[in-house]
C-alpha positions as CSV (number, residue, x, y, z in Angstrom):
1,M,29.3,16.9,-19.9
2,S,28.1,20.2,-18.3
3,L,30.3,22.0,-15.8
4,A,27.4,21.6,-13.1
5,L,27.3,17.7,-13.6
6,A,31.0,17.5,-13.7
7,T,31.2,19.5,-10.5
8,L,28.9,17.1,-9.0
9,L,30.6,14.0,-9.8
10,Y,33.9,15.3,-8.7
11,E,33.0,16.7,-5.5
12,W,30.1,14.4,-4.7
13,K,31.0,14.1,-0.9
14,R,30.2,18.0,-0.5
15,Y,26.8,17.4,-1.9
16,S,26.0,13.9,-0.2
17,A,24.2,15.5,2.7
18,A,21.8,17.3,0.3
19,M,21.3,13.9,-1.5
20,V,20.5,12.1,1.6
21,A,18.2,14.8,2.8
22,L,16.2,14.6,-0.5
23,A,16.1,10.8,-0.2
24,F,14.8,10.7,3.3
25,S,12.3,13.5,2.5
26,G,10.8,11.2,-0.4
27,L,11.1,8.0,1.9
28,L,9.2,9.6,4.7
29,I,6.3,9.9,2.4
30,L,6.6,6.7,0.2
31,A,7.2,4.4,3.3
32,Q,3.9,5.6,4.8
33,V,2.0,5.3,1.6
34,G,3.3,1.8,1.1
35,M,2.4,0.7,4.4
36,F,-1.3,2.0,4.2
37,T,-1.7,0.5,0.9
38,G,-0.2,-2.7,2.0
39,I,-2.8,-2.6,4.9
40,V,-5.5,-2.6,2.1
41,K,-3.8,-5.3,0.0
42,G,-3.6,-7.5,3.3
43,I,-7.3,-7.0,4.0
44,T,-8.5,-7.8,0.5
45,A,-6.0,-10.5,-0.5
46,S,-8.7,-13.0,-0.5
47,I,-10.7,-11.0,-3.0
48,D,-7.8,-9.9,-5.3
49,R,-6.4,-13.5,-5.5
50,S,-9.7,-15.1,-6.1
51,R,-10.8,-16.5,-9.4
52,A,-13.8,-13.8,-9.5
53,D,-13.9,-11.3,-12.5
54,L,-16.4,-9.1,-10.9
55,M,-17.6,-8.1,-7.5
56,I,-21.2,-7.2,-6.3
57,L,-21.6,-4.7,-3.5
58,T,-24.6,-2.6,-2.3
59,P,-25.1,0.6,-4.0
60,K,-24.1,2.5,-0.9
61,N,-20.7,1.0,-0.7
62,E,-18.1,2.9,-2.7
63,S,-15.3,0.4,-1.3
64,L,-14.8,-2.5,1.0
65,I,-13.2,-0.2,3.7
66,N,-15.4,0.3,6.6
67,S,-18.4,-1.5,4.9
68,G,-20.4,-4.0,6.7
69,P,-19.5,-7.7,6.1
70,N,-23.0,-8.9,5.4
71,S,-25.2,-6.3,3.9
72,L,-26.2,-7.5,0.5
73,P,-29.8,-9.0,0.2
74,E,-29.8,-12.8,-0.7
75,R,-32.3,-12.1,-3.4
76,I,-29.7,-10.3,-5.4
77,Q,-27.6,-13.5,-6.1
78,P,-30.0,-15.4,-8.6
79,L,-30.5,-12.0,-10.5
80,I,-26.9,-11.9,-11.5
81,Y,-27.3,-15.2,-13.3
82,L,-29.6,-13.5,-15.5
83,N,-26.5,-12.3,-17.5
84,P,-25.5,-15.2,-20.0
85,Q,-21.8,-14.4,-19.4
86,V,-22.1,-15.2,-15.6
87,T,-21.2,-18.9,-14.7
88,Q,-20.7,-18.8,-10.9
89,V,-21.9,-16.7,-8.2
90,E,-20.9,-17.0,-4.5
91,S,-21.0,-14.8,-1.6
92,L,-17.9,-13.9,0.6
93,D,-19.4,-13.8,4.0
94,G,-17.7,-12.8,7.1
95,D,-18.1,-11.9,10.8
96,G,-16.2,-11.5,13.7
97,A,-15.8,-13.3,17.2
98,R,-13.8,-13.6,20.3
99,W,-10.8,-15.8,20.1
100,V,-9.3,-17.7,23.2
101,N,-6.3,-19.8,22.5
102,T,-5.3,-23.0,24.3
103,P,-2.1,-21.6,26.2
104,E,1.0,-23.9,26.8
105,K,1.7,-24.8,30.4
106,G,2.9,-21.8,32.4
107,K,1.7,-19.2,29.9
108,K,-1.3,-17.0,29.9
109,A,-4.2,-17.5,27.5
110,V,-4.7,-14.8,24.8
111,T,-8.0,-13.4,24.3
112,T,-8.8,-11.1,21.5
113,F,-11.3,-10.3,18.8
114,V,-10.7,-11.6,15.3
115,N,-12.3,-11.2,11.8
116,T,-13.6,-14.3,10.1
117,F,-14.1,-15.0,6.4
118,D,-15.4,-18.0,4.6
119,V,-13.9,-19.8,1.6
120,D,-15.5,-22.4,-0.5
121,P,-13.0,-25.4,-0.7
122,T,-14.5,-27.1,-3.6
123,P,-11.9,-27.2,-6.5
124,D,-11.8,-24.4,-8.9
125,S,-14.3,-22.4,-6.5
126,V,-14.7,-18.7,-7.3
127,T,-14.1,-17.8,-3.7
128,L,-11.0,-20.0,-3.5
129,P,-7.8,-17.8,-3.9
130,V,-5.5,-19.0,-6.7
131,D,-2.5,-19.3,-4.6
132,Y,-4.0,-21.7,-1.8
133,P,-2.0,-24.9,-1.9
134,E,-4.1,-28.0,-2.4
135,S,-3.0,-28.9,1.3
136,I,-4.8,-25.9,2.7
137,R,-8.0,-26.6,0.4
138,L,-8.1,-30.3,1.8
139,A,-7.6,-28.9,5.3
140,L,-10.5,-26.6,5.2
141,L,-12.7,-29.5,4.4
142,E,-12.6,-30.7,8.0
143,P,-15.2,-29.3,10.2
144,Y,-14.2,-26.5,12.6
145,A,-10.8,-26.3,10.8
146,V,-9.4,-22.8,10.5
147,I,-6.3,-21.2,8.8
148,M,-4.5,-17.9,9.2
149,D,-1.6,-16.0,8.0
150,K,1.8,-16.8,9.6
151,T,2.1,-13.2,11.1
152,A,-1.2,-13.9,13.1
153,L,0.3,-17.0,14.9
154,A,2.1,-15.0,17.6
155,R,-0.6,-12.5,18.0
156,L,-3.2,-15.3,18.7
157,G,-0.9,-17.2,20.7
158,T,-1.3,-20.3,18.5
159,K,0.4,-22.7,16.1
160,L,-0.2,-25.4,13.5
161,G,-2.1,-28.2,14.9
162,A,-3.3,-26.1,18.1
163,T,-6.9,-25.9,19.3
164,A,-8.8,-22.6,20.3
165,T,-12.1,-21.4,20.9
166,L,-13.7,-19.0,18.6
167,G,-17.2,-17.7,19.4
168,G,-17.2,-20.2,22.4
169,K,-16.7,-23.2,20.1
170,T,-13.4,-25.1,19.8
171,V,-11.7,-24.9,16.3
172,H,-8.5,-26.4,15.2
173,V,-5.7,-24.8,13.4
174,R,-5.1,-26.7,10.2
175,G,-3.1,-24.6,8.1
176,V,-0.9,-21.5,7.8
177,L,-0.9,-19.0,5.0
178,E,1.5,-16.5,3.6
179,N,1.0,-13.1,2.2
180,Y,-2.4,-12.6,3.8
181,P,-1.6,-10.3,6.9
182,N,-3.9,-7.9,8.6
183,V,-2.0,-5.5,10.7
184,D,-5.2,-3.8,12.1
185,Q,-6.9,-7.2,13.3
186,P,-6.1,-10.9,13.0
187,T,-8.1,-12.6,10.3
188,V,-9.2,-16.4,10.4
189,Y,-10.3,-18.1,7.4
190,M,-12.5,-21.2,7.2
191,S,-14.9,-23.0,5.0
192,R,-18.5,-21.9,4.7
193,D,-19.8,-24.9,6.4
194,T,-17.4,-24.3,9.5
195,L,-18.7,-20.6,9.5
196,R,-22.2,-21.8,9.8
197,L,-21.5,-24.5,12.3
198,L,-19.9,-21.5,14.6
199,G,-23.1,-19.6,14.3
200,M,-21.6,-16.8,12.0
201,G,-22.2,-15.5,8.7
202,P,-25.3,-14.5,6.8
203,R,-28.5,-13.8,8.9
204,N,-31.6,-11.6,8.3
205,G,-31.5,-12.2,4.6
206,K,-28.2,-10.4,4.1
207,T,-25.0,-11.8,2.6
208,G,-21.4,-10.5,2.1
209,P,-20.3,-9.1,-1.2
210,L,-20.9,-11.4,-4.4
211,M,-18.0,-12.9,-6.3
212,V,-18.8,-13.3,-9.9
213,R,-17.1,-15.6,-12.6
214,L,-17.6,-15.0,-16.2
215,K,-17.2,-17.3,-19.3
216,D,-15.0,-14.6,-21.0
217,P,-13.1,-12.7,-18.4
218,S,-11.9,-10.2,-21.0
219,K,-15.5,-9.0,-21.2
220,A,-15.6,-8.1,-17.4
221,L,-16.1,-4.4,-18.2
222,Q,-19.0,-4.9,-20.7
223,V,-20.8,-7.4,-18.3
224,R,-20.1,-4.9,-15.3
225,D,-21.9,-2.1,-17.2
226,E,-24.7,-4.6,-18.3
227,L,-25.3,-5.6,-14.7
228,N,-25.3,-2.1,-13.3
229,A,-27.8,-1.1,-16.1
230,A,-30.1,-3.8,-14.9
231,S,-29.6,-3.5,-11.1
232,R,-32.3,-0.6,-10.9
233,G,-30.3,0.6,-8.0
234,A,-30.4,-2.5,-6.0
235,Y,-26.7,-3.2,-6.3
236,K,-23.4,-2.1,-7.8
237,A,-21.0,-4.1,-9.9
238,W,-17.3,-3.6,-9.7
239,S,-14.4,-4.9,-11.8
240,K,-11.5,-6.1,-9.5
241,P,-9.1,-3.3,-10.5
242,D,-11.7,-0.7,-10.0
243,L,-12.6,-2.0,-6.6
244,A,-8.9,-2.3,-5.6
245,A,-8.4,1.5,-6.7
246,A,-11.5,2.5,-4.8
247,N,-10.4,0.7,-1.5
248,Q,-6.9,2.5,-1.6
249,K,-8.6,5.8,-2.2
250,A,-10.9,5.2,0.6
251,L,-8.3,4.5,3.1
252,M,-6.2,7.3,2.0
253,G,-9.2,9.6,2.3
254,Q,-9.7,8.7,6.0
255,Q,-9.0,12.0,8.2
256,I,-6.5,10.7,10.3
257,I,-4.3,9.1,7.6
258,G,-4.8,12.4,5.5
259,I,-3.4,14.4,8.4
260,F,-0.4,11.9,8.7
261,L,0.4,12.2,4.9
262,G,-0.2,16.1,4.8
263,F,2.1,16.4,7.8
264,S,4.7,14.2,6.1
265,L,4.5,16.3,2.8
266,F,5.0,19.5,4.9
267,L,7.7,18.1,7.0
268,G,9.6,16.6,4.0
269,L,9.4,20.0,2.1
270,L,10.7,21.9,5.1
271,I,13.6,19.5,6.1
272,G,14.5,18.9,2.5
273,V,14.7,22.8,1.7
274,G,16.5,23.5,4.9
275,I,19.2,20.9,4.7
276,T,19.7,20.8,0.8
277,S,19.8,24.8,0.6
278,Q,22.5,25.0,3.3
279,T,24.4,22.1,1.8
280,L,24.6,23.8,-1.6
281,R,25.5,27.3,-0.2
282,G,28.2,25.4,1.9
283,A,29.5,23.7,-1.1
284,I,29.4,26.7,-3.3
285,L,31.1,28.8,-0.7
286,A,34.0,26.3,-0.6
287,S,34.4,26.6,-4.4
288,I,33.9,30.5,-4.3
289,K,37.4,30.9,-5.7
290,E,36.6,28.9,-8.7
291,F,33.4,30.9,-9.4
292,A,35.5,34.1,-8.9
293,S,38.0,32.6,-11.5
294,L,35.1,32.2,-13.9
295,R,34.0,35.8,-13.4
296,A,37.4,37.0,-14.0
297,L,37.4,35.3,-17.4
298,G,34.2,37.1,-18.3
299,V,31.5,34.7,-17.2
300,S,28.5,36.7,-16.4
301,M,26.7,36.5,-12.9
302,G,23.6,35.1,-14.8
303,S,25.5,32.3,-16.3
304,L,27.1,31.3,-12.8
305,G,23.4,31.6,-11.6
306,M,22.4,29.1,-14.3
307,I,25.3,26.7,-13.4
308,V,24.2,26.8,-9.6
309,F,20.6,26.3,-10.6
310,E,21.6,23.2,-12.9
311,L,23.7,21.9,-10.0
312,S,20.7,21.9,-7.6
313,L,18.7,20.0,-10.3
314,W,21.3,17.4,-10.7
315,V,21.3,17.0,-6.8
316,G,17.6,16.4,-7.0
317,V,18.0,13.6,-9.7
318,A,20.7,11.9,-7.4
319,G,18.2,12.4,-4.5
320,L,15.4,11.0,-6.3
321,I,17.6,7.8,-7.4
322,A,18.5,7.5,-3.7
323,T,14.8,7.8,-2.8
324,G,14.1,4.8,-5.1
325,V,17.0,2.8,-3.6
326,F,16.0,3.2,0.1
327,T,12.3,2.7,-0.9
328,F,13.2,-0.5,-2.4
329,L,15.1,-1.6,0.7
330,V,12.2,-0.8,2.8
331,Y,9.9,-2.7,0.6
332,L,12.2,-5.8,1.0
333,L,12.2,-5.3,4.6
334,G,8.5,-5.2,4.8
335,S,8.1,-8.4,2.6
336,S,10.5,-10.2,4.9
337,L,8.4,-9.5,7.9
338,G,5.2,-10.4,5.9
339,M,4.0,-6.9,5.4
340,P,3.0,-6.4,1.8
341,M,3.5,-2.6,0.3
342,G,2.3,-0.8,-2.5
343,F,3.3,2.4,-4.3
344,P,0.4,3.9,-6.3
345,L,1.5,5.9,-9.2
346,P,-0.2,9.2,-8.2
347,W,1.8,9.2,-4.9
348,V,5.0,8.3,-6.6
349,I,4.4,11.4,-9.1
350,T,3.7,13.6,-6.0
351,V,7.1,12.7,-4.5
352,V,8.9,13.3,-7.7
353,I,7.2,16.7,-7.9
354,L,8.1,17.3,-4.2
355,L,11.9,16.6,-4.7
356,A,11.8,18.7,-7.8
357,A,10.3,21.5,-5.9
358,I,12.7,21.3,-3.0
359,S,15.8,21.1,-5.5
360,I,14.5,24.3,-7.4
361,L,13.8,26.1,-4.1
362,S,17.2,25.2,-2.7
363,G,18.8,26.3,-5.8
364,L,17.2,29.7,-5.7
365,F,18.2,30.2,-2.0
366,S,21.7,29.4,-3.0
367,L,22.1,31.9,-5.6
368,G,22.9,34.8,-3.1
369,I,26.2,33.1,-2.2
370,L,27.5,34.0,-5.8
371,K,27.9,37.7,-4.7
372,K,30.9,36.8,-2.8
373,S,32.7,35.5,-5.8
374,Q,34.5,38.7,-6.4
375,P,37.7,38.5,-9.0
376,A,39.5,40.9,-6.7
377,D,39.4,38.3,-4.1
378,L,41.7,36.2,-6.1
379,L,44.6,38.7,-5.6
380,R,44.5,38.3,-1.7
């Protein structure tokens, strides 16, 4: 075991402030990234958990973020069946409408705008998410039946079995979902027939994105390329993993989110270097007699500098481990509140590089304190 690691393990309390500073520097970034990624996962949950193998979007849409709900020409749907691997194609239609709940006695009515999406409740439908229980599927067969995530109940002022008006027509809450949150705007799901009864959905010859099911899901990439080659620019086929990555990239690329994350990176670097370097300097100064003893034994200043530098790296490793622990706790907290979180690998790597940079800079800033380790001070 190296002297630097032994020092850290024996005197860990002196370095705990630096570890915590590093941990919160990383957590500051990962918590925001996890939240923004979770927003995308919540919005696209119906697609991610569907039985579809491919998605068909307009050629102008590079993601589902900020794209129109019904913008694909209806004539595209039969063209997808020309590929022999395709077995089922259905549109995922959506809209928006004003929601007004039926308030309990003595309470005010909740009026808000909600997103609406349809689901085909027939067994094994391509648009039916795989985690829908049978009770939810059967509930959607009822005309004017709607379902929503449990996190939307309070926001919409409703509950299971309650009634409300959606777009001026009465609907009934017949089911409650889990893990389908939308922190931006509440989402209400219903059958395709109910969507049409409410006067929503496709209009003017336009539909929502197409969900495509294949005979052999392992050929999804091959069929995607074949469909794109035959599209003549009328549409663009996506695999579900590629579309999920594009959705995340589109959200992270939005200006306001980019400003938030950029500021967090700068703030994390500033706070991390400031606290970590000062903690290291204080810890080294408290052990200055030990370093003076090493100099008296003939250890060069260069070797002492390497010990301090290695010590800063070990502090960085400990801070990185603490970041992982704190981030996992935040993930558990978010899950308990119905908020999914995700941590894309590029951002995890970014945080690792950031913490390594903080550790290196802090170690370099702490080297100057070694000048106080004069062997003559041992005689005082």
